[in-house]
Wavefront OBJ file of the C-alpha trace (Angstrom):
o trace
v -11.163 -29.013 43.580
v -11.410 -25.198 43.457
v -7.789 -24.764 44.659
v -6.506 -27.052 41.903
v -8.423 -25.057 39.283
v -6.981 -21.791 40.657
v -3.459 -23.247 40.643
v -3.897 -24.442 37.070
v -5.069 -20.962 36.028
v -2.065 -19.378 37.775
v 0.289 -21.746 35.957
v -1.377 -20.996 32.612
v -1.175 -17.228 33.282
v 2.513 -17.535 34.171
v 3.233 -19.573 31.043
v 1.394 -17.015 28.882
v 3.281 -14.082 30.416
v 6.616 -15.872 30.062
v 5.909 -16.705 26.409
v 4.932 -13.088 25.664
v 8.197 -11.812 27.148
v 10.309 -14.415 25.347
v 8.657 -13.637 22.006
v 9.244 -9.908 22.427
v 5.506 -9.200 22.496
v 5.822 -7.945 26.064
v 8.586 -6.329 28.103
v 9.556 -6.436 31.747
v 9.874 -2.907 33.048
v 12.741 -2.501 35.526
v 11.763 -1.301 38.982
v 13.973 1.777 38.728
v 11.941 2.969 35.732
v 8.655 2.505 37.569
v 9.966 4.174 40.740
v 11.459 7.133 38.844
v 8.152 7.818 37.115
v 6.135 7.330 40.307
v 8.529 9.721 42.081
v 7.516 12.416 39.601
v 10.353 12.309 37.096
v 9.349 13.078 33.531
v 8.318 9.817 31.850
v 9.600 10.869 28.422
v 13.066 11.563 29.827
v 13.102 8.402 31.936
v 12.132 6.208 28.974
v 14.496 8.042 26.601
v 17.441 7.528 28.918
v 16.466 3.895 29.540
v 16.400 3.315 25.778
v 19.880 4.862 25.552
v 18.876 7.760 23.329
v 20.193 11.304 23.534
v 17.679 14.119 23.257
v 19.041 14.895 19.814
v 18.679 11.289 18.602
v 15.180 10.856 20.039
v 14.064 14.184 18.589
v 15.422 13.277 15.174
v 13.671 9.899 15.140
v 10.400 11.448 16.349
v 10.813 14.293 13.835
v 10.635 17.089 16.400
v 13.281 19.627 17.370
v 15.612 18.854 20.274
v 14.624 22.111 22.061
v 10.956 21.118 21.781
v 11.695 17.675 23.242
v 13.659 19.358 26.016
v 10.683 21.598 26.805
v 8.403 18.550 26.956
v 10.812 16.830 29.334
v 11.015 19.852 31.624
v 7.264 20.420 31.571
v 7.556 23.855 29.943
v 5.369 22.693 27.052
v 2.588 20.201 26.519
v 2.835 18.198 23.337
v 0.103 17.631 20.819
v -1.341 14.159 20.448
v 0.565 13.777 17.181
v 3.920 14.734 18.736
v 3.407 12.637 21.859
v 2.406 9.647 19.714
v 5.580 10.042 17.647
v 7.681 10.179 20.802
v 5.933 7.109 22.226
v 6.664 5.202 18.995
v 10.286 6.361 19.130
v 10.615 5.085 22.697
v 8.686 1.878 21.948
v 6.122 2.544 24.683
v 2.403 3.239 24.721
v 1.126 6.800 24.764
v -0.224 6.144 28.257
v 3.294 5.373 29.493
v 4.565 8.868 28.681
v 1.476 10.957 29.425
v 0.639 11.642 33.043
v -2.303 13.543 34.422
l 1 2 3 4 5 6 7 8 9 10 11 12 13 14 15 16 17 18 19 20 21 22 23 24 25 26 27 28 29 30 31 32 33 34 35 36 37 38 39 40 41 42 43 44 45 46 47 48 49 50 51 52 53 54 55 56 57 58 59 60 61 62 63 64 65 66 67 68 69 70 71 72 73 74 75 76 77 78 79 80 81 82 83 84 85 86 87 88 89 90 91 92 93 94 95 96 97 98 99 100 101
């Protein structure tokens, strides 16, 4: 009986995850994105490139200068919470997905 209950829960979890993806409430993250970030590449740059945005376009949407965004991507500067939040919104990711430490 316990195995059937576990299988039913797995099926319900799968159906919920599938529905969230289909509705746009959730997103599948490609493996190359995950691996790039885990390999130490800058998450802001990885997500920006994945979203198909140039530095100039992303900076404009986030209302920061392109040189500032470049410095964030190269690690020469640390952004404020306000700036990092704006960049996360621009890239349609959570703050946690672009901040590592």
